[in-house]
N, C-alpha and C positions, 0 to 999 in steps of 0.2 A: 097263178096262171101257168099252165104247162107250156114249155117251149114248142114252137111250131116245127113243121118238117124242114123248113129252110134252115132254121137255126141248128137243128140236129144234124143236117147234112153238112153244114159248115163246120160244126164241131168234129164230126167224123173225119172230114178232110184234114182238119188241123191235127188231130191225133195220128192219122195215117202218115202225114208228112213228118211228124216228129219221130214216129216209131219205125218208119221204113228203113232208115240206116241201121238201126239196131237189129232188125230182122235179117238184113243182108249180112251183117257182121256175124250174127249167130249162125247162119247157114254156112258161111265160109269157115267158121271155127270148127265145124264138123266135117270139113272137106277131107277127102282121101287123096287129093292131089298134092303135088310138091310146091305149087305156086299159088299166089292169090288170084284166083279166077272165079268168075261168077257167070252162070251157075256152076256149082262144084261138079267135078266129074264123078264123084261118088261120096259116100258118107262114112266117116270113121271117127273114132275117139283118139286117134294116134297123136294129134297135136296137143290134146289135154294131157296125155301121158308124157309127152315130150316136155310140156310146160312144167309139170311137177317134178320131172327128173332134171330140170335145168337148175343146177346149184347156184349159179350167179343171180338168176332172176328170183329164186326163192329167198336168197340172202337179202336181196334188195327189198323184197316184200316184207321181210321181218324188220328191216331197218325203218321202212316207211311206216309200218304199224306202230313201232315204238316211238318214232318221231311224232307222228300224229297224236298219239295218246298224251305225250308230254306237252305238246303244244295246246291241246284241248284243255288240260288242267291249268296251264299257265294263263291261257286266255280267260278262263273262267275266274281264276283268282284275281287277276288284274281287272277284269271287266265288271265283276259284280259291284265293287265299291263305286266305280265310275258310273255305271248304269243307275245305281241307287241315287247318287248325287244328282245326276241329270234329271231323273224322273221325279224325285221327291223334294229336293232342296231348291231354294231360290237364292242365288248369289251372283254377283257381278262376273261376267265372263262365262256364264254357263253355256250359252249357245256357241261361243268361240271354242270352248273345250270340246263340245260335241263335234264341231266341224273339224277340229284338229285330229280327233280320234278317227274320224271317217276319211281323213286325207289320203291314206294309202289306197283306198278304193278308187280315188279320182285320177291317180297316176297310171299310165300304161305300165304293165308288169315288166316290159323290157327296160324302161327307164328306171323303175324301182330296183330291178335286179342289178343293173349297172351301178346305181348309187350305193346299194348295199355292199357290192364288191369293193368299191373304192373306199367305203367307210370301214369295212371289216378287215381288209387286207393289211393295213398298217398295224392293226391290233393283233395280227396273226390269228384271226378267227375264221378266215376263209377255209373251206374244206375241213371244218371241225363240227362236232356235235353242238357246242354252244352257239356257233355262228348260224347253223341251220335252224336251231330252235328259236333264236332271236329273230331271224328273218321271217320264218313261218308265223311266229306269234304276232309280228307286226301286221301281217295280212289277215290273220284270223281274229285279232282283237276287235276290229270294227263290227264284225258279224255278232260276236258275243255281246258287245255293248248294245247293239241295236235291238236284238231279240230280248235281252234282259230289261232294257228300258221299257219296251212294250209290256213285258210281264209285270214289272213293278208298277207301271202306270195303271194296270188293270186292277190292282189291289186297292179296295176302298180305303181312303185316308182315315175314315172314321174308325177302322179297326185299330190302327195305331193309336189314335187319339183315345180310344177306350182303354188301351193298355196303359197310356200315360196317366189317365185318371185313377188307375188302380195301383199306381206307384212305380211303374216300370220306367226306366230311363229311356231316352230315344234310342240309344244303342241296343239295349236289351229288347226293346219293342221291335226294332228292325231285324235282329237276329232270331228272336223267338217267335215272332208273329209274321212279319212281312216276308222274310226269306223262305220259310216253309211253304207259305201259300204260293209264292212264285217259283217254287222248286221245279215244276214241270217245264217252265221256261228255261231254267238252267240246264235241264236234260236236253232240250232241243238245241240250245246254244252249244253245248258240249259236242253233240253229234255233228252239228254243222261245222264247227271248228275242226273236228277230226277229219271230216271229208275235205274241207278246204286245204288242210295241210297234206293229206294223203294224195290229193290230186294235183298239187302245185308242181309245175314243170319249169316255167320260164325262169323264175327266180332261182330255183334249184340248179339250173344249168350253169348259172354264174358262180355258184358257191360250192358245188360238190368237187370232189377230187378223185383220183384213181382208186383210193382205198375207202372212200366214203361216198356212196351214191344212193339215190332213192329209186324206187321202182319206176316212176314216170320217166326219169332220166335214162335208166337202163332200157326202157321200152323205146325211147327216142333213139338211142344208140343202136338198138337192135335193128330197127327198120332202115337205118342208113346203109346197112350192108346185106340185109336179107329180105326176101320177099315171100317167105313161106307163111302158111296160115297160123303159125304159132302165135303171131302177134294178135290175130283175131281171137284166139282162145284166151290170151292174156287180157284183151279188152273186155271180153265177156266175164272174166273173173273179177275185174275191177267193177264192172256194172253190178255184179252179184254182191260185192262187198258194200257198195253204196246202197243198194236196195235193202240189204240185210239191216244196215244201220237205220235207215228210214223206217222200215217195218218194225224194228225193235222200239224206236221212240213212239211210233203210233200205237203199238201194242201196250206199252207201259203207261204212257201218259196221254196220248192223243195230241195231234198238232193244234187243234182248236184250243184245247185247254192249255197247252204249252205256250201259246201266244196270247193267252188271256182273253180269248174270244167267247168263253163260256164259263 
């Protein structure tokens, strides 16, 4: 049954509400003025040119990309065995482990950031690469486990059982049969973990230092002292990065397949 006009109108209003701020930011990013004003007094690409010429922001962008890539790899390496155990195995405490892994998502990021600072400062890991990687991995891991649990759960158990009957050990069957079938889910989980780390701001504010900062933190510091449209150009660049990652996953594997829905 095709949706009626009322449902279509409601969907259109919902999309318009979600996209309106992005459209406003996009227009401001091409402003020819010196301040954040809407509508813009004119249109120019001067703020994109200023963005790419800003060495501090570009260095922060590079650090954030490296950090997010490392976090995505670590979250996948740690999340794959946990997700397989939760999805495929039956053992005492399985639900408790799943809830423990998801616990960072239940805490406010402000509380989590302060707790990480208090825990990492005595170990001299604050304002260091290992400290940032550990903190971001803690936040990204629940997303990797959740997506991979769904992907592993969508693989028919009979496929593994057939491999067992042909002489494969449970470990070999999991590595050679189940994991390749669930690989699209791993791609989606890695992409999401990358975006979670790349966009993390609150926790990073507690753990960065003067010589080690991420792009969202530099963006936050920038708007504290300036009100020019460069921040709008930077926001559109971040939206472009997120959109590129999502489109890449959709192009390579498709989100329905990645989540085990087809």
